[in-house]
N, C-alpha and C positions, 0 to 999 in steps of 0.2 A: 387591650385590660380594663377591663373593668370591675371597681369595688362598687359593696354595697353596705349600709350603715343601716340597722332597722330601727336605734331605739330614738335619735335626734338629742342625746343629753350632750354635757360636755365634755364626755369621754367621746364618744364619736365628734364629735365638733374637732377638740383637740388631732384625733387621730386623723380629722378632713385636712386639717390645714398642715400638719407634720407629712402626711400624704403627698399633699398639693405641692409642698415645699422642695421632696426628695424625688418623688417620680417624673418621670419624663411626662410632657405633657400631652401625649397622645391615651393617656388615661383617664377614663371616666367615672368618676366620683357621683354618687347620692348616697342622702340624707333621708330615710323615710321614717315619719313616726307614726309611730300604731295604736297610740294614748287617746282616748276623746280629748273633742279640742275643749278648754275652760268656759266656752259658751252654751255645753250641752251638760256640763258634768258642777258648774258656780258660779255664782254671781260674783262671787269674793276675789279677787285673784290678789296674792299678797307675794314677794319672792327674795330670794339674798342668794349671796354664794357667800359660802368661807373657801378661802383661798389656804391652803397650808405649805409648810416650804418647800416641800416634795414639786406643790404644784407650780410653784413661782418660779422654782428650776424648770421646768419644762416651759412654761411661758415665755422664759427666757431663750431657751431654746429656737424656741417659737417665733416670738417678737420681741425683742430687748426694750422699746417702746410701751409696750402696755402694760411690762411691770412697774416702767419708773411714770406709767400713768395711772394704776392702782395704788401704788403707793405714795402720790400727789391726795389722788381722791378718798382716798380709805376712809370708815370710818372704824376704826378697829375697837373690838367687844373681847370682854375677858370669857365671853362663851358664847353659844348661840343652841337655839333649841329647835329640835327636829320633827313638824307634825304632820298628820296625816290627813287630808282633806276634809275627815270630820272635826277637825283640828284637835284632833289626842295625842298629847305629847307623846313623842316616840322615843324620845331622849336629847340629852345635852348633852355639849360638850365643850 
């Protein structure tokens, strides 16, 4: 059996680890990113991750140690801003 994930985002990585954990070892899982690489699109790279309660529950089911690590090393913020590649603000949560 083979599975294919084409975006390469956090959801696909979460699915990958869940499938890896619960499916037989003969299952082949590949993740492909179809977006341009940062090298060809911009010279400015920034990143961050927002982890909400449901995400913590999912991460805890996959790897309880990851939740402990995230809570010990977090930089909690009361909000975060989502921007596109042109640095235009798309939203604030």
